[in-house]
PLY file of the C-alpha trace (Angstrom):
ply
format ascii 1.0
element vertex 65
property float x
property float y
property float z
element edge 64
property int vertex1
property int vertex2
end_header
-51.18 24.47 49.41
-49.00 27.22 50.81
-45.22 26.89 50.75
-43.45 26.25 54.01
-42.13 29.34 55.79
-38.57 28.05 55.63
-38.69 27.27 51.91
-36.80 29.50 49.50
-38.73 31.80 47.17
-38.94 30.73 43.54
-36.76 32.72 41.11
-39.78 34.36 39.47
-40.88 35.78 42.83
-37.41 37.19 43.46
-37.44 38.72 39.98
-40.87 40.31 40.53
-39.78 41.73 43.90
-36.71 43.25 42.26
-38.79 44.71 39.41
-41.18 46.21 41.94
-38.51 47.78 44.13
-36.35 49.09 41.27
-38.84 50.12 38.61
-42.46 50.12 39.83
-42.43 51.65 43.32
-40.92 54.98 42.28
-41.27 56.68 45.66
-40.13 53.52 47.53
-43.02 53.54 49.99
-43.80 49.84 49.47
-47.00 50.52 47.52
-47.91 51.58 44.00
-50.02 54.71 43.87
-52.23 55.75 40.95
-49.42 57.48 39.01
-47.04 54.52 39.44
-49.70 52.11 38.18
-50.42 54.40 35.21
-46.73 54.49 34.28
-46.53 50.70 34.58
-49.58 50.08 32.39
-48.83 52.78 29.82
-45.20 53.92 30.00
-44.67 57.39 28.52
-41.65 56.26 26.49
-43.43 53.31 24.80
-44.78 53.87 21.28
-47.74 51.48 21.10
-48.51 52.13 17.42
-44.92 51.55 16.33
-44.67 48.35 18.38
-47.93 47.02 16.92
-46.84 47.87 13.35
-43.55 46.01 13.86
-45.41 43.06 15.39
-47.83 42.88 12.45
-44.99 43.07 9.91
-43.09 40.31 11.72
-46.13 38.05 11.91
-47.02 38.58 8.26
-43.50 37.78 7.02
-43.85 34.19 5.85
-40.14 33.30 5.77
-39.15 35.56 8.73
-36.21 37.07 6.83
0 1
1 2
2 3
3 4
4 5
5 6
6 7
7 8
8 9
9 10
10 11
11 12
12 13
13 14
14 15
15 16
16 17
17 18
18 19
19 20
20 21
21 22
22 23
23 24
24 25
25 26
26 27
27 28
28 29
29 30
30 31
31 32
32 33
33 34
34 35
35 36
36 37
37 38
38 39
39 40
40 41
41 42
42 43
43 44
44 45
45 46
46 47
47 48
48 49
49 50
50 51
51 52
52 53
53 54
54 55
55 56
56 57
57 58
58 59
59 60
60 61
61 62
62 63
63 64
């Protein structure tokens, strides 16, 4: 079942298009090249170990205080 051509896009599609054009397609050529995909999957500013440690501490906190 494909949506009708005249139907409006769902909000999540609009949001994904905006994310792509503003943050993913860095050279604005309409496509993501290898470097753009790499930055999307593993952003240089994201500390994976710190995020995982915080996640584990949050999940292990029984009363979430």
